[in-house]
Structures are given as structure tokens and as C-alpha cells.
C-alpha positions in Angstrom: 0.0 0.0 0.0 1.3 3.5 -0.9 2.1 5.8 2.0 -0.3 8.7 2.4 1.2 12.1 1.6 0.6 15.1 3.9 -2.3 17.3 2.8 0.1 20.2 2.9 3.9 20.8 2.6 6.5 18.1 2.0 6.6 14.4 2.7 4.3 11.8 4.2 1.6 12.1 6.9 3.3 9.7 9.2 6.5 11.8 9.1 4.9 15.0 10.3 6.5 15.8 13.7 4.4 16.2 16.8 3.9 19.6 18.4 6.7 18.9 20.9 9.0 17.6 18.2 8.4 20.7 16.1 9.1 23.0 19.0 12.3 21.2 19.8 13.5 21.4 16.2 12.6 25.0 16.0 14.5 25.8 19.1 17.7 24.2 17.7 17.3 26.0 14.4 16.6 29.3 16.1 19.9 29.0 18.1 21.8 28.0 14.9 20.3 30.8 12.8 20.2 33.5 15.4 16.6 34.4 14.6 13.1 32.8 14.4 9.9 33.4 16.3 9.5 32.1 19.8 6.0 30.8 18.9 5.7 27.7 16.7 2.7 27.5 14.5 1.2 24.0 14.2 -0.6 23.1 10.9 -4.4 23.2 10.6 -5.8 19.7 10.8 -7.4 18.4 7.6 -10.8 18.3 9.2 -10.6 22.0 9.9 -9.7 23.0 6.3 -12.6 24.7 4.6 -12.7 24.2 0.8 -15.2 25.7 -1.7 -17.7 23.2 -3.0 -16.9 21.4 -6.2 -18.3 23.1 -9.3 -18.5 20.1 -11.5 -19.2 16.4 -11.2 -16.9 14.0 -13.0 -18.6 11.3 -15.0 -17.4 7.7 -14.9 -14.5 8.1 -17.3 -11.9 6.9 -14.8 -11.5 6.7 -11.0 -11.8 10.0 -9.3 -11.8 11.5 -5.8 -13.5 14.7 -4.7 -12.8 14.4 -0.9 -11.1 17.1 1.1 -7.8 15.3 1.4 -7.3 14.9 -2.4 -8.6 18.4 -3.2 -6.3 20.0 -0.6 -3.3 17.8 -1.5 -3.6 18.6 -5.2 -4.5 22.3 -4.6 -1.0 23.5 -3.8 2.5 22.7 -4.8 5.6 22.8 -2.5 7.0 26.4 -2.7 7.5 28.4 0.5 4.2 30.3 0.0 2.4 27.0 -0.7 3.7 25.6 2.6 2.6 28.7 4.5 -0.9 28.6 2.9 -1.2 24.9 3.4 -0.1 25.0 7.0 -2.9 27.5 7.7 -5.5 25.6 5.7 -5.7 28.2 3.0 -6.3 26.4 -0.3 -7.8 29.0 -2.5 -7.9 27.0 -5.8 -8.5 23.4 -5.1 -9.4 21.1 -8.0 -13.0 20.1 -8.2 -11.8 16.5 -8.3 -8.7 14.5 -8.8 -8.7 12.0 -11.6 -6.7 8.7 -11.5 -6.7 7.2 -15.0 -5.3 3.7 -15.1 -4.3 3.6 -18.8 -4.0 5.9 -21.8 -7.6 5.1 -22.9 -8.8 6.6 -19.7 -6.6 9.7 -20.2 -8.1 10.1 -23.6 -11.6 9.8 -22.2 -10.9 12.3 -19.4 -9.5 14.9 -21.9 -12.5 14.4 -24.2 -14.9 14.9 -21.3 -13.0 18.0 -20.1 -13.0 19.7 -23.5 -16.8 19.1 -23.9 -17.5 20.3 -20.3 -15.2 23.3 -20.4 -13.1 22.0 -17.6 -9.4 22.7 -17.2 -7.1 19.7 -16.7 -3.8 20.0 -14.7 -1.5 17.0 -15.2 0.3 16.1 -11.9 3.2 13.8 -11.2 4.6 14.1 -7.7 3.1 17.5 -7.0 6.5 19.0 -6.1 6.3 22.2 -8.1 7.8 25.3 -6.4 6.6 27.7 -9.1 2.9 27.4 -9.2 3.0 24.8 -11.9 0.2 22.5 -10.6 -2.1 24.8 -8.6 -5.4 24.8 -10.4 -5.4 28.6 -10.6 -7.1 28.8 -14.0 -8.9 31.6 -15.9 -12.5 32.4 -15.1 -13.6 31.3 -18.5 -13.5 27.6 -17.3 -16.5 26.1 -15.5 -14.2 24.0 -13.4 -10.8 22.4 -13.0 -9.5 18.9 -12.2 -6.1 17.5 -11.5 -5.0 14.4 -13.4 -2.7 12.1 -11.5 -0.2 9.9 -13.4 0.4 7.7 -10.4 -0.9 4.5 -12.1 1.7 4.8 -14.9 4.4 3.2 -12.8 5.9 0.3 -14.8 9.2 -0.6 -16.3 7.8 -1.5 -19.7 10.9 -2.5 -21.6 14.7 -2.7 -21.3 17.2 -2.4 -24.1 20.5 -3.7 -22.6 22.3 -3.4 -26.0 21.6 0.3 -26.5 21.4 1.2 -22.8 17.9 2.5 -22.5 14.6 1.7 -20.7 10.9 2.5 -21.3 9.4 3.8 -18.1 6.0 5.0 -17.0 5.8 8.7 -16.4 4.3 8.3 -12.9 7.3 6.5 -11.4 8.8 8.6 -8.6 12.6 8.8 -8.3 13.1 5.9 -5.8 10.9 3.6 -7.9 12.8 4.5 -11.1 16.0 3.4 -9.4 14.4 0.3 -7.7 13.2 -0.9 -11.1 16.5 -0.4 -12.7 18.6 -1.6 -9.8 17.2 -5.1 -10.3 19.1 -5.1 -13.6 22.3 -3.5 -12.3 21.4 -0.2 -14.0 20.7 3.4 -13.0 19.2 6.4 -14.7 21.6 8.5 -12.7 19.2 11.4 -12.2 18.7 12.8 -8.7 17.0 16.1 -8.3 16.5 17.5 -4.8 12.9 16.5 -5.1 14.0 12.9 -6.0 12.0 11.2 -3.2 8.6 12.5 -4.5 9.0 13.8 -8.0 8.3 11.6 -11.0 9.8 10.9 -14.4 7.0 12.6 -16.2 7.4 15.7 -14.0 11.1 15.8 -14.7 10.5 15.8 -18.5 7.6 18.3 -18.3 9.7 20.7 -16.3 13.2 20.1 -17.9 14.4 19.2 -14.4 18.1 19.2 -13.4 19.6 16.4 -11.5 22.2 16.3 -8.7 25.2 15.8 -11.0 26.9 19.0 -11.9 28.3 18.3 -15.4 27.8 15.9 -18.3 24.3 14.5 -18.6 22.7 16.6 -15.9 19.4 18.0 -17.3 16.8 15.3 -18.0 17.0 16.5 -21.6 20.3 14.7 -21.9 18.7 11.4 -20.8 15.5 11.3 -22.9 15.5 9.1 -26.0 11.8 9.5 -26.9 8.6 10.6 -25.3 5.0 9.5 -25.5 2.1 11.8 -24.6 -1.7 11.9 -25.0 -3.0 15.2 -26.3 -6.7 16.2 -27.0 -5.8 15.9 -30.7 -4.2 12.4 -30.5 -1.1 10.5 -29.5 2.3 12.3 -29.6 5.1 9.8 -29.8 8.6 10.3 -31.1 10.9 7.7 -32.7 13.6 6.2 -30.6 16.9 7.6 -31.8 20.3 8.5 -30.3 20.1 11.8 -32.2 18.4 13.3 -35.3 18.7 16.3 -37.5 15.2 16.0 -38.9 13.6 19.3 -38.1 12.6 20.6 -34.7 12.6 17.8 -32.2 9.2 16.5 -31.0 10.9 15.5 -27.8 12.3 19.0 -27.3 8.8 20.4 -27.6 7.5 18.2 -24.8 10.6 18.8 -22.6 9.6 21.8 -20.6 6.1 21.9 -21.9 4.7 21.8 -18.3 1.5 20.0 -19.3 0.2 22.5 -21.8 0.7 20.4 -24.9 -0.1 16.9 -23.7 -0.1 14.4 -20.8 3.2 12.5 -20.8 2.6 8.9 -20.1 5.9 7.2 -20.7 9.4 7.7 -22.1 12.5 5.9 -23.2 15.4 7.1 -21.2 19.1 6.4 -21.4 20.5 4.3 -18.5 23.9 3.0 -17.6 25.6 0.4 -15.3 25.8 1.5 -11.7 29.0 3.3 -10.8 31.8 1.2 -9.2 34.6 3.7 -9.1 34.3 7.0 -7.1 36.8 9.6 -5.9 36.1 12.9 -4.3 37.6 15.7 -2.1 36.6 19.0 -0.6 38.6 22.2 -1.3 38.5 25.3 0.8 38.8 28.8 -0.7 39.2 32.1 1.1 37.3 33.8 -1.8 34.2 32.7 -3.6 35.4 34.4 -6.8 38.7 32.4 -6.7 36.7 29.3 -6.2 34.5 30.2 -9.2 37.6 30.6 -11.3 38.7 27.1 -10.2 35.4 25.7 -11.3 35.6 27.4 -14.6 39.1 26.1 -15.2 38.0 22.5 -14.4 34.9 22.4 -16.7 36.8 24.2 -19.5 39.6 21.7 -19.3 37.4 18.9 -20.7 37.1 17.1 -17.3 33.5 16.1 -16.4 33.2 15.8 -12.6 30.0 14.4 -11.3 30.1 17.0 -8.6 31.7 20.4 -8.8 29.6 22.4 -6.3 30.9 25.6 -5.0 29.2 26.5 -1.7 29.4 29.9 0.0 30.9 29.9 3.5 27.8 31.0 5.3 25.6 28.3 3.6 28.3 25.7 4.4 28.1 26.8 8.1 24.3 26.7 8.1 24.1 23.2 6.5 27.0 22.0 8.8 29.1 21.1 5.8 31.7 23.5 7.2 32.4 26.0 10.0 31.8 29.1 7.9 35.5 30.0 7.7 35.9 29.1 4.0 33.9 28.7 0.8 33.8 25.0 -0.1 34.2 23.2 -3.5 32.7 19.7 -3.3 34.5 17.8 -6.1 33.8 14.3 -7.2 34.1 11.8 -10.1 32.5 8.5 -10.7 32.5 5.8 -13.4 30.8 2.4 -14.0 34.0 0.9 -15.5 37.3 2.8 -15.1 39.1 4.3 -12.1 38.7 8.0 -11.7 41.5 8.9 -9.2 43.6 10.4 -12.0 40.7 12.7 -13.1 40.4 13.9 -9.5 44.1 14.7 -9.3 43.9 16.6 -12.6 40.9 18.6 -11.3 42.7 19.4 -8.0 45.5 20.8 -10.1 43.2 23.7 -11.1 42.5 24.5 -7.4 46.0 25.9 -6.6 44.6 28.7 -4.4 42.5 26.4 -2.3 43.3 24.1 0.6 42.4 20.4 -0.1 40.8 18.5 2.7 42.1 15.0 3.6 40.3 12.2 1.7 38.3 11.2 4.8 36.8 14.7 5.4 33.0 14.6 5.9 32.1 18.0 4.4 30.8 16.5 1.1 28.6 13.9 2.8 27.2 16.4 5.3 26.3 18.8 2.5 24.6 16.0 0.4 22.5 15.0 3.4 21.4 18.6 4.0 20.6 18.9 0.3 18.2 16.0 0.4 16.6 17.0 3.7 16.1 20.7 2.8 12.5 20.3 1.6 11.5 18.9 5.0 13.3 21.7 6.8 11.3 24.3 4.9 8.1 23.2 6.7 9.7 23.8 10.0 10.9 27.2 8.9 7.4 28.2 8.0 6.1 27.1 11.4 8.8 29.0 13.3 8.5 32.3 11.4 11.4 32.1 9.0 11.2 33.0 5.3 13.0 30.2 3.4 13.3 30.5 -0.3 15.6 29.7 -3.2 16.0 31.0 -6.7 18.2 29.6 -9.5 19.5 30.8 -12.8 22.3 30.4 -15.3 24.6 32.9 -16.9 27.8 33.0 -18.9 31.0 33.3 -17.0 31.9 36.9 -17.8 28.5 38.1 -16.5 28.3 36.0 -13.4 29.8 38.5 -11.0 27.5 41.3 -12.0 24.4 39.0 -11.8 25.4 37.8 -8.3 25.9 41.3 -7.0 22.6 42.5 -8.5 20.5 39.5 -7.2 22.0 39.4 -3.7 21.7 43.2 -3.5 18.1 43.2 -4.6 17.2 40.6 -2.0 18.9 42.4 0.8 17.3 45.7 0.0 13.8 44.2 0.1 14.4 42.2 3.2 16.0 45.2 5.0 17.1 43.1 7.9 20.8 42.7 8.8 20.0 39.2 10.2 18.9 37.9 6.8 21.1 35.3 5.1 21.4 35.5 1.3 23.9 33.0 0.0 25.0 31.6 -3.4 26.2 28.2 -4.6 26.8 26.5 -7.9 24.5 23.6 -8.6 25.7 23.0 -12.2 28.7 24.2 -14.2 29.1 24.4 -18.0 32.1 25.3 -20.1 30.4 28.7 -20.9 28.9 29.5 -17.5 27.6 28.4 -14.1 24.1 27.8 -12.7 24.0 29.9 -9.5 21.5 28.9 -6.8 20.6 31.5 -4.2 19.1 30.8 -0.8 17.3 33.3 1.4 16.7 32.8 5.1 15.2 35.7 7.0 12.9 36.6 9.9 9.3 36.5 8.6 6.6 39.1 9.3 3.9 36.8 10.7 0.7 37.0 8.7 2.6 38.8 5.9 4.8 36.0 4.7 3.2 35.8 1.2 3.6 39.5 0.6 7.1 39.4 1.9 8.0 36.4 -0.3 6.5 38.1 -3.4 8.4 41.3 -2.7 11.7 39.3 -2.7 10.7 37.2 -5.7 9.8 40.2 -7.8 13.0 42.1 -6.9 15.3 39.2 -7.5 13.6 38.1 -10.7 13.9 41.6 -12.1 17.6 41.6 -11.2 18.2 38.2 -12.9 16.5 39.1 -16.1 18.1 42.6 -16.3 21.5 41.0 -15.8 21.0 38.6 -18.7 20.3 35.4 -16.8 17.4 32.9 -17.2 14.4 33.1 -15.0 14.9 29.4 -14.2 17.6 26.9 -14.8 15.7 23.8 -13.5 12.7 24.9 -11.4 10.4 25.5 -14.4 8.2 28.5 -15.3 4.8 27.6 -13.9 2.5 30.5 -13.0 5.0 32.3 -10.7 7.7 32.9 -13.2 5.4 33.7 -16.1 6.0 37.5 -16.2 9.7 37.1 -16.4 9.5 34.2 -18.9 7.5 36.5 -21.1 10.3 39.0 -21.0 13.0 36.4 -21.7 11.6 34.6 -24.7 11.4 36.1 -28.2 7.9 37.2 -29.2 7.9 35.2 -32.5 8.7 32.1 -30.5 5.8 32.9 -28.1 3.5 33.1 -31.1 4.8 29.8 -32.4 4.2 28.1 -29.1 0.7 29.5 -29.0 0.2 28.0 -32.4 1.4 24.6 -31.3 -0.9 24.8 -28.3 -3.9 25.7 -30.5 -3.1 22.7 -32.8 -3.0 20.0 -30.2 -5.3 21.5 -27.5 -7.9 23.6 -29.4 -10.1 24.2 -26.4 -7.0 25.1 -24.3 -8.0 22.8 -21.4 -4.4 21.6 -20.5 -2.9 23.5 -17.6 -4.1 27.0 -18.7 -2.0 29.9 -17.4 1.3 28.1 -17.6 3.9 29.1 -20.2 1.3 30.9 -22.5 
């Protein structure tokens, strides 16, 4: 039996800490941070959540649930403001029902019904969007909105050991993807921070980025072909290692965020599980010097699995370091050949840094904090701490200006000397890094949403004005739409609208996202 998710926030219902546990955790974090409210706010119980009545009744096209749990659970994503609202029982736009199709035939039937009934359909994988991508906040022209869960699409359908690829259901969450492949000694080698709950279909729909910092790191690099159900028919690409035959049908579905079709399965590239690993942590007195080391490594042709540069203050907070130095977490891995020489070559580009002994625990501590961060955000919301991140990508020569502008914008809006605004690199390319910024600040109780939006707007303006992308791997959703509209060329926007009209003429699929 599947574990029951919380009706708000991150994780599972049986993992929600008790009131005493929450207060104890908050006290420790408050001491570590130096701020946070004395009062800890406990979440509103599901039975006390008040939802508007469903506006439509779903016919018998597939299994569906319209109870308070499912409507609340699918009514919000997992951003900081989603957590705050969910904690307080504020679900302004719940779906009228949640559909659980068991096969593609039922997906087709659901879309046909929705188009005829003027009901919006929001495809949902793990529900981990942090950009308003799955909230059924749809235009008033619709008579209702439903969420469509892909949870039943959870099979390993086929395996090609010769080519190194697997055909997987879109509803498989990260651990299940790896469990299915591990039985065959294989791995997809894709670990986003949301790995525990997010799904293959969600990764493809949002062009997600995995944990590995170079090489195949975006899910784009791992997709061989995609199959989706659209209101106009089946969209399935041919399995190929590469093709120059016009615009790629896979590329149109990658990042489509549910507006062009419901992704049901995909062929993805897999590999044998790594047997050789080597890693070290390097300390730098200057973040800029550490950034130059990262640039030298990735421009040398080396492809480390990890080349994460973490600002000193963030290293201290995550307990990966003591805050006295900026940390470069450097690692290599391979399924077939030793990687110690590659590590030594990479360390050769870190001349200004101090290399920790091989048994140093900084890298492991940081990885643990990385995967537990979504759980921590729920506690931050309860204890009156604003916790948010934003991520982008920029070419190397413009990185310094972007970092100064983004950090400065956040600090000006927060206007609190206690606030932490830090930067790290999640990914690195030969032509530029993917900076990831973290904000931790005292919240104004009752005004968290307005406070969050003020920071979001200021930082997003700064990123776009500096030439960066509004998102490197979090997707566009509804929250990033104004800045995505500024980033993309208008002729491309018109072309995307044309594609949408061709495959979804009634516009029922996730309206308000992308276009």
C-alpha cells in the first residue's frame, strides 16, 4: 500500500513531527540561525480545512476523488508560500476533483470529457512544483478544474541492454525508477533535490536538473523518446540517439509543463551503476577564486559528477563547514574505469585552495542537508522564518554582476541585517555556471506571502536585467510567467501559442502556464 502524503507541505503524513518535536526542532534551528519566532505554529488539521464546494461532477471516465484530502493535497505545490498557505489551511484554488486514470484510454476519455464540459485539466506527477505549476489557478472562462494524477503509470515496460535504455512509466517517482533499474544492475543517474517524491513525467515536463553538476545533468540529456496523450491524438517520437530531422518532437515536450499533452511514458538512457568513485573538498578564502577554479575545471574537458561551490555562510548553516571558507565539493565516478587520476587533474586547477584530507566529511554532510532541505522548509514556515531559493544560469563573464545584483536586490527588500542571502553553484558548464541563491530571513507573521513576493519580484527583475534565465531547472509555472514573457522572443511565443492551439484547441491543458 502506498504511504499517504501530507495534505500540505513536504513528505508523508506519518513523518509529520508532533507539536513537541516541532518546537524542539525550531529551538535548535533558532539557536543555529540567530533568529526565528518564539511561537511555533502548528498546521491546521485536515478536518478544519474549509474548501469551496466542487463546481463540476466528473462522469465515470476513470477513478476520481473529490474528498477534502485529495482536493487539498492537489490544490497546492511545494513552494514556501504553498507551505505557509497549506499550514494555515488556505487552499484558494483546489481542484473540483482528482482523476486517477489507469491507462491511456482513460486519459483520452478524461480529456475528451473536459473539452466538452469546459473544464481545465492539470496533469500532476509528484506535485512538487515550487513555481505554481500544478495549482489549479485557471482563468475564469472555465467552468471547473480537475487534477489528473499519473500515479498509475508506474511500470518498467521495456529494457534495451544493448543500447542502454529503458521504457518507463511517467508516474514513477525517483526511488521507484531506481528500484526498477537496480534489479538489472542499472541506473538512470538522475537525482534532483525532489527525488523522493517527483516523477519521471514531471522531470520531463519541467526540464528538471539532476544532482550531477556536469555531463548528462538535465533530464534533456537522458531522454531518448517521449509519448504523450493530447486532445488531438497521441504524440510519440521515434527512438533515436540523435536526429537532424527538423525541430525535435521530444524537445517540444521537454519543458512543456503539461500545456501540450499528458506525458505517459518515455524511453530514457540508462547505464551500469558506478563502481569507481573519488572525491575531495577544497576550501577557498574567496568565492570568486573558487569560481575561477570551477571554470578552469569544466573548460579543461574534465567532467566531474560534482563540482559544487558553496558559499561559506551556507556551508556553516548546512553544517558542511564551519563558515570560515567557501567549499568546493569535487567528485568523479564511473561504472567501468578508475577516476582517481581525473580527480588529481581537477585538483591541479585548485591551486589557491586548501584540499581537505580524503576522509573529510564535508561533502557527505552537504549532500545529506541537500536532500533534507524540503523537510526543513516546513519547520521554517512554522517558526516564522522565510525560506526560499531561486536559481538561474549565466555566462562566466557576466556571473559576478548578476550575483551582486541579485543578492543586493534581496537584501534591499528584506531590509534586515539578520537575513542570510547565499550563493552556490548547482551545475557548471564550459560557458557558464548555474548559480543557486538561498534566502533565510525573519518572517513578518501574517505577511509571509507578501514578503515572499516582494523578494521574488526584486530578484527576478535583477536576474532578467543581468541577462540570466528566470529558471535553470525549477520551471516556469505561473509564478515565473511575467519574467519568462520578457525572456523569450515574441515570434517564438507566437509559435508556441500556435502549437498549443493545434494539439489542444479548447485550451484545457494547464491553462495559465507558459502561455
